[in-house]
PDB file of N, CA, C and O in Angstrom:
ATOM      1  N   ASN A   1       2.490  -8.679  -5.814  1.00  0.00           N
ATOM      2  CA  ASN A   1       3.655  -7.902  -6.732  1.00  0.00           C
ATOM      3  C   ASN A   1       3.427  -6.890  -6.412  1.00  0.00           C
ATOM      4  O   ASN A   1       2.306  -6.420  -6.610  1.00  0.00           O
ATOM      5  N   ALA A   2       4.380  -6.208  -5.821  1.00  0.00           N
ATOM      6  CA  ALA A   2       3.951  -4.427  -5.285  1.00  0.00           C
ATOM      7  C   ALA A   2       4.649  -3.584  -5.974  1.00  0.00           C
ATOM      8  O   ALA A   2       4.961  -2.527  -5.426  1.00  0.00           O
ATOM      9  N   SER A   3       5.095  -3.861  -7.439  1.00  0.00           N
ATOM     10  CA  SER A   3       5.619  -3.088  -8.318  1.00  0.00           C
ATOM     11  C   SER A   3       4.836  -2.727  -8.958  1.00  0.00           C
ATOM     12  O   SER A   3       3.978  -3.586  -9.159  1.00  0.00           O
ATOM     13  N   ARG A   4       4.479  -0.802  -9.949  1.00  0.00           N
ATOM     14  CA  ARG A   4       3.547  -0.351 -10.167  1.00  0.00           C
ATOM     15  C   ARG A   4       2.801  -1.275 -10.730  1.00  0.00           C
ATOM     16  O   ARG A   4       1.712  -1.365 -10.164  1.00  0.00           O
ATOM     17  N   ALA A   5       2.903  -1.815 -11.388  1.00  0.00           N
ATOM     18  CA  ALA A   5       2.187  -2.162 -13.049  1.00  0.00           C
ATOM     19  C   ALA A   5       1.126  -3.610 -11.895  1.00  0.00           C
ATOM     20  O   ALA A   5      -0.064  -3.788 -12.152  1.00  0.00           O
ATOM     21  N   GLY A   6       1.917  -4.543 -10.599  1.00  0.00           N
ATOM     22  CA  GLY A   6       1.543  -5.448 -10.308  1.00  0.00           C
ATOM     23  C   GLY A   6       0.437  -4.762  -9.117  1.00  0.00           C
ATOM     24  O   GLY A   6      -0.527  -5.402  -8.697  1.00  0.00           O
ATOM     25  N   VAL A   7       0.735  -3.499  -8.715  1.00  0.00           N
ATOM     26  CA  VAL A   7      -0.275  -2.893  -7.740  1.00  0.00           C
ATOM     27  C   VAL A   7      -1.603  -2.544  -8.202  1.00  0.00           C
ATOM     28  O   VAL A   7      -2.591  -2.809  -7.517  1.00  0.00           O
ATOM     29  N   LYS A   8      -1.698  -1.860  -9.525  1.00  0.00           N
ATOM     30  CA  LYS A   8      -2.702  -1.396  -9.800  1.00  0.00           C
ATOM     31  C   LYS A   8      -3.609  -2.327 -10.453  1.00  0.00           C
ATOM     32  O   LYS A   8      -4.824  -2.272 -10.643  1.00  0.00           O
ATOM     33  N   ARG A   9      -2.510  -3.411 -10.826  1.00  0.00           N
ATOM     34  CA  ARG A   9      -3.795  -4.951 -11.444  1.00  0.00           C
ATOM     35  C   ARG A   9      -4.276  -5.552  -9.991  1.00  0.00           C
ATOM     36  O   ARG A   9      -5.314  -6.214  -9.957  1.00  0.00           O
ATOM     37  N   ALA A  10      -3.753  -5.391  -9.161  1.00  0.00           N
ATOM     38  CA  ALA A  10      -4.156  -6.179  -8.062  1.00  0.00           C
ATOM     39  C   ALA A  10      -5.688  -5.701  -7.701  1.00  0.00           C
ATOM     40  O   ALA A  10      -6.786  -6.254  -7.637  1.00  0.00           O
ATOM     41  N   CYS A  11      -5.044  -4.054  -7.452  1.00  0.00           N
ATOM     42  CA  CYS A  11      -6.570  -3.623  -7.357  1.00  0.00           C
ATOM     43  C   CYS A  11      -7.479  -3.332  -7.940  1.00  0.00           C
ATOM     44  O   CYS A  11      -8.540  -3.080  -7.369  1.00  0.00           O
ATOM     45  N   GLU A  12      -7.355  -3.284  -9.083  1.00  0.00           N
ATOM     46  CA  GLU A  12      -8.486  -2.973 -10.239  1.00  0.00           C
ATOM     47  C   GLU A  12      -9.382  -4.693  -9.887  1.00  0.00           C
ATOM     48  O   GLU A  12     -10.595  -4.825  -9.727  1.00  0.00           O
ATOM     49  N   ASN A  13      -8.429  -5.706  -9.853  1.00  0.00           N
ATOM     50  CA  ASN A  13      -8.927  -7.127  -9.556  1.00  0.00           C
ATOM     51  C   ASN A  13      -9.790  -6.894  -8.448  1.00  0.00           C
ATOM     52  O   ASN A  13     -10.959  -7.237  -8.630  1.00  0.00           O
ATOM     53  N   SER A  14      -9.456  -6.311  -7.158  1.00  0.00           N
ATOM     54  CA  SER A  14     -10.081  -6.280  -6.001  1.00  0.00           C
ATOM     55  C   SER A  14     -11.210  -5.651  -6.096  1.00  0.00           C
ATOM     56  O   SER A  14     -12.211  -6.208  -5.645  1.00  0.00           O
ATOM     57  N   LEU A  15     -11.318  -4.331  -6.711  1.00  0.00           N
ATOM     58  CA  LEU A  15     -12.761  -3.584  -6.633  1.00  0.00           C
ATOM     59  C   LEU A  15     -13.991  -4.283  -7.875  1.00  0.00           C
ATOM     60  O   LEU A  15     -15.196  -4.111  -7.692  1.00  0.00           O
ATOM     61  N   LYS A  16     -13.447  -5.074  -9.123  1.00  0.00           N
ATOM     62  CA  LYS A  16     -14.273  -5.690  -9.488  1.00  0.00           C
ATOM     63  C   LYS A  16     -14.969  -6.774  -8.009  1.00  0.00           C
ATOM     64  O   LYS A  16     -16.006  -6.707  -7.351  1.00  0.00           O
ATOM     65  N   ARG A  17     -13.743  -7.720  -7.988  1.00  0.00           N
ATOM     66  CA  ARG A  17     -14.129  -9.000  -6.687  1.00  0.00           C
ATOM     67  C   ARG A  17     -15.172  -8.415  -5.501  1.00  0.00           C
ATOM     68  O   ARG A  17     -15.758  -9.078  -4.645  1.00  0.00           O
ATOM     69  N   LEU A  18     -15.223  -6.719  -5.761  1.00  0.00           N
ATOM     70  CA  LEU A  18     -15.620  -6.353  -4.008  1.00  0.00           C
ATOM     71  C   LEU A  18     -16.754  -5.709  -4.875  1.00  0.00           C
ATOM     72  O   LEU A  18     -17.567  -5.157  -4.133  1.00  0.00           O
ATOM     73  N   SER A  19     -17.220  -5.545  -6.780  1.00  0.00           N
ATOM     74  CA  SER A  19     -18.148  -4.622  -6.864  1.00  0.00           C
ATOM     75  C   SER A  19     -18.170  -3.488  -5.991  1.00  0.00           C
ATOM     76  O   SER A  19     -19.026  -3.442  -5.108  1.00  0.00           O
ATOM     77  N   THR A  20     -17.272  -2.500  -6.139  1.00  0.00           N
ATOM     78  CA  THR A  20     -17.116  -1.203  -5.419  1.00  0.00           C
ATOM     79  C   THR A  20     -16.103  -0.589  -6.247  1.00  0.00           C
ATOM     80  O   THR A  20     -15.150  -1.309  -6.544  1.00  0.00           O
ATOM     81  N   ASP A  21     -16.123   1.064  -6.846  1.00  0.00           N
ATOM     82  CA  ASP A  21     -15.290   1.644  -7.289  1.00  0.00           C
ATOM     83  C   ASP A  21     -14.176   2.050  -6.409  1.00  0.00           C
ATOM     84  O   ASP A  21     -13.186   2.527  -6.964  1.00  0.00           O
ATOM     85  N   ARG A  22     -14.183   1.935  -5.112  1.00  0.00           N
ATOM     86  CA  ARG A  22     -13.331   2.547  -4.180  1.00  0.00           C
ATOM     87  C   ARG A  22     -13.025   2.137  -2.944  1.00  0.00           C
ATOM     88  O   ARG A  22     -13.856   2.222  -2.040  1.00  0.00           O
ATOM     89  N   ILE A  23     -11.853   1.663  -2.759  1.00  0.00           N
ATOM     90  CA  ILE A  23     -11.201   0.339  -1.574  1.00  0.00           C
ATOM     91  C   ILE A  23     -11.056   1.777  -0.258  1.00  0.00           C
ATOM     92  O   ILE A  23     -10.288   2.719  -0.453  1.00  0.00           O
ATOM     93  N   ASP A  24     -11.942   1.668   1.021  1.00  0.00           N
ATOM     94  CA  ASP A  24     -10.853   2.734   1.465  1.00  0.00           C
ATOM     95  C   ASP A  24      -9.930   2.446   2.371  1.00  0.00           C
ATOM     96  O   ASP A  24      -9.922   3.302   3.256  1.00  0.00           O
ATOM     97  N   LEU A  25      -8.607   1.023   2.637  1.00  0.00           N
ATOM     98  CA  LEU A  25      -7.623   1.373   2.974  1.00  0.00           C
ATOM     99  C   LEU A  25      -7.658   0.262   2.679  1.00  0.00           C
ATOM    100  O   LEU A  25      -8.445  -0.671   2.843  1.00  0.00           O
ATOM    101  N   TYR A  26      -6.116   0.512   1.912  1.00  0.00           N
ATOM    102  CA  TYR A  26      -5.677  -0.545   0.957  1.00  0.00           C
ATOM    103  C   TYR A  26      -3.899  -1.211   1.441  1.00  0.00           C
ATOM    104  O   TYR A  26      -3.080  -0.494   2.016  1.00  0.00           O
ATOM    105  N   LEU A  27      -3.692  -2.318   1.143  1.00  0.00           N
ATOM    106  CA  LEU A  27      -2.194  -2.768   2.280  1.00  0.00           C
ATOM    107  C   LEU A  27      -1.813  -3.331   1.422  1.00  0.00           C
ATOM    108  O   LEU A  27      -2.458  -3.844   0.508  1.00  0.00           O
ATOM    109  N   LEU A  28       0.099  -3.304   1.723  1.00  0.00           N
ATOM    110  CA  LEU A  28       0.588  -3.726   1.473  1.00  0.00           C
ATOM    111  C   LEU A  28       1.243  -4.804   2.612  1.00  0.00           C
ATOM    112  O   LEU A  28       1.742  -4.480   3.690  1.00  0.00           O
ATOM    113  N   HIS A  29       1.079  -6.379   1.985  1.00  0.00           N
ATOM    114  CA  HIS A  29       1.445  -7.252   3.240  1.00  0.00           C
ATOM    115  C   HIS A  29       2.614  -7.634   3.815  1.00  0.00           C
ATOM    116  O   HIS A  29       2.756  -8.243   4.875  1.00  0.00           O
ATOM    117  N   TRP A  30       3.616  -7.166   2.906  1.00  0.00           N
ATOM    118  CA  TRP A  30       5.005  -7.142   3.313  1.00  0.00           C
ATOM    119  C   TRP A  30       5.551  -6.901   2.335  1.00  0.00           C
ATOM    120  O   TRP A  30       5.104  -7.108   1.207  1.00  0.00           O
ATOM    121  N   PRO A  31       7.039  -6.227   2.721  1.00  0.00           N
ATOM    122  CA  PRO A  31       7.868  -5.481   2.067  1.00  0.00           C
ATOM    123  C   PRO A  31       8.445  -6.832   0.956  1.00  0.00           C
ATOM    124  O   PRO A  31       8.431  -7.939   1.495  1.00  0.00           O
ATOM    125  N   GLY A  32       8.866  -6.799  -0.315  1.00  0.00           N
ATOM    126  CA  GLY A  32       9.346  -7.432  -0.888  1.00  0.00           C
ATOM    127  C   GLY A  32      10.872  -7.032  -1.620  1.00  0.00           C
ATOM    128  O   GLY A  32      11.907  -6.515  -1.200  1.00  0.00           O
ATOM    129  N   SER A  33      10.455  -7.516  -2.813  1.00  0.00           N
ATOM    130  CA  SER A  33      12.027  -7.128  -3.810  1.00  0.00           C
ATOM    131  C   SER A  33      11.876  -5.796  -4.354  1.00  0.00           C
ATOM    132  O   SER A  33      12.877  -5.079  -4.316  1.00  0.00           O
ATOM    133  N   VAL A  34      10.520  -5.207  -4.989  1.00  0.00           N
ATOM    134  CA  VAL A  34      10.373  -4.008  -5.601  1.00  0.00           C
ATOM    135  C   VAL A  34      10.871  -2.769  -4.783  1.00  0.00           C
ATOM    136  O   VAL A  34      10.387  -2.752  -3.652  1.00  0.00           O
ATOM    137  N   PRO A  35      11.625  -1.839  -5.035  1.00  0.00           N
ATOM    138  CA  PRO A  35      11.859  -0.876  -4.175  1.00  0.00           C
ATOM    139  C   PRO A  35      10.620  -0.006  -3.810  1.00  0.00           C
ATOM    140  O   PRO A  35       9.797   0.311  -4.669  1.00  0.00           O
ATOM    141  N   LEU A  36      10.511   0.386  -2.447  1.00  0.00           N
ATOM    142  CA  LEU A  36       9.420   0.414  -1.186  1.00  0.00           C
ATOM    143  C   LEU A  36       8.988   1.733  -1.977  1.00  0.00           C
ATOM    144  O   LEU A  36       7.816   2.110  -1.949  1.00  0.00           O
ATOM    145  N   SER A  37       9.989   2.431  -2.694  1.00  0.00           N
ATOM    146  CA  SER A  37       9.291   3.938  -3.678  1.00  0.00           C
ATOM    147  C   SER A  37       8.320   3.742  -4.836  1.00  0.00           C
ATOM    148  O   SER A  37       7.384   4.504  -5.081  1.00  0.00           O
ATOM    149  N   GLU A  38       8.636   2.643  -5.526  1.00  0.00           N
ATOM    150  CA  GLU A  38       7.901   2.076  -6.261  1.00  0.00           C
ATOM    151  C   GLU A  38       6.181   1.990  -5.940  1.00  0.00           C
ATOM    152  O   GLU A  38       5.179   2.478  -6.461  1.00  0.00           O
ATOM    153  N   THR A  39       6.431   1.179  -4.905  1.00  0.00           N
ATOM    154  CA  THR A  39       5.253   1.080  -4.207  1.00  0.00           C
ATOM    155  C   THR A  39       4.184   1.733  -3.612  1.00  0.00           C
ATOM    156  O   THR A  39       2.957   1.644  -3.611  1.00  0.00           O
ATOM    157  N   VAL A  40       5.051   2.424  -3.104  1.00  0.00           N
ATOM    158  CA  VAL A  40       4.423   4.200  -2.676  1.00  0.00           C
ATOM    159  C   VAL A  40       3.848   4.878  -3.560  1.00  0.00           C
ATOM    160  O   VAL A  40       2.670   5.215  -3.440  1.00  0.00           O
ATOM    161  N   GLU A  41       4.533   5.167  -4.522  1.00  0.00           N
ATOM    162  CA  GLU A  41       4.225   5.920  -5.848  1.00  0.00           C
ATOM    163  C   GLU A  41       3.225   5.252  -6.485  1.00  0.00           C
ATOM    164  O   GLU A  41       2.540   6.023  -7.157  1.00  0.00           O
ATOM    165  N   ALA A  42       2.788   3.824  -6.545  1.00  0.00           N
ATOM    166  CA  ALA A  42       1.824   3.420  -7.704  1.00  0.00           C
ATOM    167  C   ALA A  42       0.390   3.585  -5.924  1.00  0.00           C
ATOM    168  O   ALA A  42      -0.800   3.782  -6.171  1.00  0.00           O
ATOM    169  N   PHE A  43       0.819   3.472  -4.610  1.00  0.00           N
ATOM    170  CA  PHE A  43      -0.880   3.844  -4.076  1.00  0.00           C
ATOM    171  C   PHE A  43      -1.591   5.525  -4.228  1.00  0.00           C
ATOM    172  O   PHE A  43      -2.681   6.040  -4.478  1.00  0.00           O
ATOM    173  N   GLU A  44       0.087   6.012  -3.834  1.00  0.00           N
ATOM    174  CA  GLU A  44      -0.162   7.732  -4.147  1.00  0.00           C
ATOM    175  C   GLU A  44      -1.324   7.908  -5.604  1.00  0.00           C
ATOM    176  O   GLU A  44      -2.362   8.567  -5.554  1.00  0.00           O
ATOM    177  N   THR A  45      -0.889   7.238  -6.681  1.00  0.00           N
ATOM    178  CA  THR A  45      -1.246   7.168  -8.552  1.00  0.00           C
ATOM    179  C   THR A  45      -2.835   6.888  -7.960  1.00  0.00           C
ATOM    180  O   THR A  45      -3.663   7.772  -8.183  1.00  0.00           O
ATOM    181  N   LEU A  46      -3.310   5.522  -7.120  1.00  0.00           N
ATOM    182  CA  LEU A  46      -4.412   5.505  -6.984  1.00  0.00           C
ATOM    183  C   LEU A  46      -5.323   5.824  -6.128  1.00  0.00           C
ATOM    184  O   LEU A  46      -6.450   5.369  -5.935  1.00  0.00           O
ATOM    185  N   LYS A  47      -4.390   7.130  -5.343  1.00  0.00           N
ATOM    186  CA  LYS A  47      -5.308   8.183  -4.607  1.00  0.00           C
ATOM    187  C   LYS A  47      -5.721   8.872  -5.557  1.00  0.00           C
ATOM    188  O   LYS A  47      -6.909   8.760  -5.861  1.00  0.00           O
ATOM    189  N   ARG A  48      -5.215   9.412  -5.997  1.00  0.00           N
ATOM    190  CA  ARG A  48      -5.142  10.897  -6.792  1.00  0.00           C
ATOM    191  C   ARG A  48      -5.940  10.192  -7.937  1.00  0.00           C
ATOM    192  O   ARG A  48      -6.359  11.072  -8.688  1.00  0.00           O
ATOM    193  N   GLU A  49      -6.321   8.924  -8.374  1.00  0.00           N
ATOM    194  CA  GLU A  49      -7.341   8.295  -9.402  1.00  0.00           C
ATOM    195  C   GLU A  49      -8.988   7.842  -8.255  1.00  0.00           C
ATOM    196  O   GLU A  49     -10.028   7.473  -8.801  1.00  0.00           O
ATOM    197  N   GLY A  50      -8.894   7.954  -7.002  1.00  0.00           N
ATOM    198  CA  GLY A  50     -10.057   7.884  -6.634  1.00  0.00           C
ATOM    199  C   GLY A  50     -10.042   6.343  -6.354  1.00  0.00           C
ATOM    200  O   GLY A  50     -11.010   5.961  -5.698  1.00  0.00           O
ATOM    201  N   LYS A  51      -9.227   5.476  -6.682  1.00  0.00           N
ATOM    202  CA  LYS A  51      -9.642   3.844  -6.540  1.00  0.00           C
ATOM    203  C   LYS A  51      -9.320   3.400  -4.958  1.00  0.00           C
ATOM    204  O   LYS A  51      -9.809   2.324  -4.613  1.00  0.00           O
ATOM    205  N   ILE A  52      -8.679   4.007  -4.151  1.00  0.00           N
ATOM    206  CA  ILE A  52      -8.394   3.943  -2.960  1.00  0.00           C
ATOM    207  C   ILE A  52      -8.704   5.244  -2.129  1.00  0.00           C
ATOM    208  O   ILE A  52      -8.626   6.366  -2.629  1.00  0.00           O
ATOM    209  N   ARG A  53      -9.026   5.031  -0.952  1.00  0.00           N
ATOM    210  CA  ARG A  53      -8.957   6.519  -0.331  1.00  0.00           C
ATOM    211  C   ARG A  53      -7.497   6.713   0.925  1.00  0.00           C
ATOM    212  O   ARG A  53      -6.849   7.722   1.202  1.00  0.00           O
ATOM    213  N   HIS A  54      -7.404   5.507   1.375  1.00  0.00           N
ATOM    214  CA  HIS A  54      -6.214   5.684   2.436  1.00  0.00           C
ATOM    215  C   HIS A  54      -5.325   4.233   2.208  1.00  0.00           C
ATOM    216  O   HIS A  54      -5.994   3.246   1.904  1.00  0.00           O
ATOM    217  N   TRP A  55      -3.605   4.046   2.366  1.00  0.00           N
ATOM    218  CA  TRP A  55      -3.420   2.934   1.860  1.00  0.00           C
ATOM    219  C   TRP A  55      -2.280   2.682   3.256  1.00  0.00           C
ATOM    220  O   TRP A  55      -1.716   3.662   3.744  1.00  0.00           O
ATOM    221  N   GLY A  56      -2.065   1.432   3.741  1.00  0.00           N
ATOM    222  CA  GLY A  56      -0.596   1.438   4.674  1.00  0.00           C
ATOM    223  C   GLY A  56      -0.057   0.467   4.735  1.00  0.00           C
ATOM    224  O   GLY A  56       0.387   0.603   3.595  1.00  0.00           O
ATOM    225  N   VAL A  57       0.423  -0.635   5.094  1.00  0.00           N
ATOM    226  CA  VAL A  57       1.247  -1.527   5.399  1.00  0.00           C
ATOM    227  C   VAL A  57       0.850  -2.845   6.551  1.00  0.00           C
ATOM    228  O   VAL A  57      -0.123  -2.861   7.305  1.00  0.00           O
ATOM    229  N   SER A  58       1.654  -3.642   6.448  1.00  0.00           N
ATOM    230  CA  SER A  58       1.238  -4.681   7.335  1.00  0.00           C
ATOM    231  C   SER A  58       2.901  -5.413   7.757  1.00  0.00           C
ATOM    232  O   SER A  58       3.811  -5.038   7.017  1.00  0.00           O
ATOM    233  N   ASN A  59       3.303  -6.461   8.951  1.00  0.00           N
ATOM    234  CA  ASN A  59       4.276  -6.535   9.307  1.00  0.00           C
ATOM    235  C   ASN A  59       5.720  -6.416   8.867  1.00  0.00           C
ATOM    236  O   ASN A  59       6.659  -7.174   8.623  1.00  0.00           O
ATOM    237  N   PHE A  60       5.280  -4.156   8.886  1.00  0.00           N
ATOM    238  CA  PHE A  60       6.660  -3.529   8.984  1.00  0.00           C
ATOM    239  C   PHE A  60       7.125  -3.892   9.964  1.00  0.00           C
ATOM    240  O   PHE A  60       6.292  -4.002  10.863  1.00  0.00           O
ATOM    241  N   ASP A  61       8.460  -4.230  10.319  1.00  0.00           N
ATOM    242  CA  ASP A  61       9.046  -3.957  11.737  1.00  0.00           C
ATOM    243  C   ASP A  61       9.424  -2.614  11.287  1.00  0.00           C
ATOM    244  O   ASP A  61       9.232  -1.983  10.248  1.00  0.00           O
ATOM    245  N   THR A  62      10.205  -2.304  12.731  1.00  0.00           N
ATOM    246  CA  THR A  62      10.886  -0.460  12.956  1.00  0.00           C
ATOM    247  C   THR A  62      11.677   0.095  11.983  1.00  0.00           C
ATOM    248  O   THR A  62      11.660   1.295  11.709  1.00  0.00           O
ATOM    249  N   ASP A  63      12.719  -1.137  11.180  1.00  0.00           N
ATOM    250  CA  ASP A  63      13.324  -0.311  10.144  1.00  0.00           C
ATOM    251  C   ASP A  63      12.531   0.194   9.055  1.00  0.00           C
ATOM    252  O   ASP A  63      12.415   1.265   8.459  1.00  0.00           O
ATOM    253  N   GLU A  64      11.856  -1.354   8.990  1.00  0.00           N
ATOM    254  CA  GLU A  64      11.123  -0.425   7.519  1.00  0.00           C
ATOM    255  C   GLU A  64      10.289   0.334   7.953  1.00  0.00           C
ATOM    256  O   GLU A  64      10.088   0.798   6.830  1.00  0.00           O
ATOM    257  N   MET A  65       9.744   0.782   8.446  1.00  0.00           N
ATOM    258  CA  MET A  65       8.514   1.927   8.486  1.00  0.00           C
ATOM    259  C   MET A  65       9.934   2.870   8.964  1.00  0.00           C
ATOM    260  O   MET A  65       9.447   3.760   9.661  1.00  0.00           O
ATOM    261  N   GLU A  66      10.610   2.964   8.941  1.00  0.00           N
ATOM    262  CA  GLU A  66      11.751   4.164   9.579  1.00  0.00           C
ATOM    263  C   GLU A  66      12.140   4.577   8.024  1.00  0.00           C
ATOM    264  O   GLU A  66      12.255   5.786   7.825  1.00  0.00           O
ATOM    265  N   GLU A  67      12.362   3.655   6.858  1.00  0.00           N
ATOM    266  CA  GLU A  67      12.732   3.758   5.399  1.00  0.00           C
ATOM    267  C   GLU A  67      11.098   4.505   4.675  1.00  0.00           C
ATOM    268  O   GLU A  67      11.085   5.324   3.757  1.00  0.00           O
ATOM    269  N   LEU A  68      10.121   4.071   5.233  1.00  0.00           N
ATOM    270  CA  LEU A  68       9.265   4.322   4.159  1.00  0.00           C
ATOM    271  C   LEU A  68       8.649   5.849   4.683  1.00  0.00           C
ATOM    272  O   LEU A  68       8.146   6.659   3.904  1.00  0.00           O
ATOM    273  N   VAL A  69       8.761   6.015   5.817  1.00  0.00           N
ATOM    274  CA  VAL A  69       8.325   7.615   6.168  1.00  0.00           C
ATOM    275  C   VAL A  69       9.844   8.342   5.374  1.00  0.00           C
ATOM    276  O   VAL A  69       9.797   9.464   4.870  1.00  0.00           O
ATOM    277  N   GLY A  70      10.588   7.851   5.377  1.00  0.00           N
ATOM    278  CA  GLY A  70      11.965   8.534   4.636  1.00  0.00           C
ATOM    279  C   GLY A  70      11.320   8.974   3.201  1.00  0.00           C
ATOM    280  O   GLY A  70      11.615   9.872   2.413  1.00  0.00           O
ATOM    281  N   LEU A  71      10.524   8.171   3.198  1.00  0.00           N
ATOM    282  CA  LEU A  71      10.248   8.281   1.303  1.00  0.00           C
ATOM    283  C   LEU A  71       9.112   9.674   1.260  1.00  0.00           C
ATOM    284  O   LEU A  71       8.363  10.274   2.030  1.00  0.00           O
ATOM    285  N   ARG A  72       9.655   9.725  -0.524  1.00  0.00           N
ATOM    286  CA  ARG A  72       8.711  10.813  -0.607  1.00  0.00           C
ATOM    287  C   ARG A  72       7.252  10.368  -0.675  1.00  0.00           C
ATOM    288  O   ARG A  72       7.228   9.367  -1.391  1.00  0.00           O
ATOM    289  N   SER A  73       6.153  10.638  -0.290  1.00  0.00           N
ATOM    290  CA  SER A  73       5.000  10.727   0.387  1.00  0.00           C
ATOM    291  C   SER A  73       4.670   9.457   1.233  1.00  0.00           C
ATOM    292  O   SER A  73       3.576   8.985   1.540  1.00  0.00           O
ATOM    293  N   GLY A  74       6.289   8.928   1.598  1.00  0.00           N
ATOM    294  CA  GLY A  74       5.841   7.764   2.539  1.00  0.00           C
ATOM    295  C   GLY A  74       5.127   7.924   3.836  1.00  0.00           C
ATOM    296  O   GLY A  74       4.476   7.073   4.443  1.00  0.00           O
ATOM    297  N   SER A  75       5.340   9.037   4.123  1.00  0.00           N
ATOM    298  CA  SER A  75       4.173   9.630   5.921  1.00  0.00           C
ATOM    299  C   SER A  75       3.191   9.583   5.541  1.00  0.00           C
ATOM    300  O   SER A  75       2.309   9.693   6.392  1.00  0.00           O
ATOM    301  N   ASN A  76       2.749   9.399   4.081  1.00  0.00           N
ATOM    302  CA  ASN A  76       0.679   9.600   4.104  1.00  0.00           C
ATOM    303  C   ASN A  76       0.481   8.069   3.928  1.00  0.00           C
ATOM    304  O   ASN A  76      -0.306   7.668   3.071  1.00  0.00           O
ATOM    305  N   VAL A  77       1.257   7.096   4.812  1.00  0.00           N
ATOM    306  CA  VAL A  77       1.051   5.706   5.444  1.00  0.00           C
ATOM    307  C   VAL A  77      -0.009   6.198   6.728  1.00  0.00           C
ATOM    308  O   VAL A  77       0.068   7.213   7.420  1.00  0.00           O
ATOM    309  N   GLN A  78      -0.581   5.568   6.751  1.00  0.00           N
ATOM    310  CA  GLN A  78      -2.036   5.458   7.960  1.00  0.00           C
ATOM    311  C   GLN A  78      -1.853   4.147   8.759  1.00  0.00           C
ATOM    312  O   GLN A  78      -1.990   4.095   9.981  1.00  0.00           O
ATOM    313  N   THR A  79      -1.616   3.362   8.177  1.00  0.00           N
ATOM    314  CA  THR A  79      -1.244   2.188   9.502  1.00  0.00           C
ATOM    315  C   THR A  79      -0.639   1.045   9.741  1.00  0.00           C
ATOM    316  O   THR A  79      -1.366   0.068   9.556  1.00  0.00           O
ATOM    317  N   ASN A  80       0.253   0.857  10.029  1.00  0.00           N
ATOM    318  CA  ASN A  80       1.137  -0.819   9.938  1.00  0.00           C
ATOM    319  C   ASN A  80       0.295  -2.134  11.177  1.00  0.00           C
ATOM    320  O   ASN A  80       0.402  -2.441  12.365  1.00  0.00           O
ATOM    321  N   GLN A  81      -0.491  -2.546  10.015  1.00  0.00           N
ATOM    322  CA  GLN A  81      -1.092  -3.848  10.476  1.00  0.00           C
ATOM    323  C   GLN A  81       0.001  -4.683  11.476  1.00  0.00           C
ATOM    324  O   GLN A  81       0.948  -5.016  10.764  1.00  0.00           O
ATOM    325  N   ILE A  82       0.184  -5.099  12.763  1.00  0.00           N
ATOM    326  CA  ILE A  82       0.945  -5.956  12.936  1.00  0.00           C
ATOM    327  C   ILE A  82       0.583  -7.864  13.367  1.00  0.00           C
ATOM    328  O   ILE A  82      -0.499  -8.450  13.401  1.00  0.00           O
ATOM    329  N   LEU A  83       1.266  -8.114  13.498  1.00  0.00           N
ATOM    330  CA  LEU A  83       1.466  -9.530  14.219  1.00  0.00           C
ATOM    331  C   LEU A  83       1.436  -9.815  15.487  1.00  0.00           C
ATOM    332  O   LEU A  83       2.558 -10.051  15.936  1.00  0.00           O
ATOM    333  N   TYR A  84       0.144  -9.919  16.627  1.00  0.00           N
ATOM    334  CA  TYR A  84       0.148  -9.901  17.765  1.00  0.00           C
ATOM    335  C   TYR A  84      -0.740 -11.162  18.146  1.00  0.00           C
ATOM    336  O   TYR A  84      -1.908 -11.408  17.846  1.00  0.00           O
ATOM    337  N   ASN A  85       0.175 -11.884  18.901  1.00  0.00           N
ATOM    338  CA  ASN A  85      -0.437 -13.076  19.762  1.00  0.00           C
ATOM    339  C   ASN A  85      -0.536 -13.061  21.098  1.00  0.00           C
ATOM    340  O   ASN A  85       0.307 -12.315  21.596  1.00  0.00           O
ATOM    341  N   LEU A  86      -1.075 -13.470  21.697  1.00  0.00           N
ATOM    342  CA  LEU A  86      -1.313 -13.875  23.067  1.00  0.00           C
ATOM    343  C   LEU A  86      -0.960 -15.255  23.603  1.00  0.00           C
ATOM    344  O   LEU A  86      -1.188 -15.538  24.779  1.00  0.00           O
TER     345      LEU A  86
END
């Protein structure tokens, strides 16, 4: 769930499972029904709280990346992990 509450909950659960207090790179694995601006805001909150160092996305196409970088704080995205097959 990429909602503000869902991102926070998922991150907290990951921190517990990994027995750590910070995740270096936290990814949104695909765009969903939640407005991307809400997800970006949640990632930025996690950064300010020191729970993640950087955030990124995966499986975003060109149009989705253009939407992302057009959002407030969207240009803070660090990576887009793309599917690659030989």
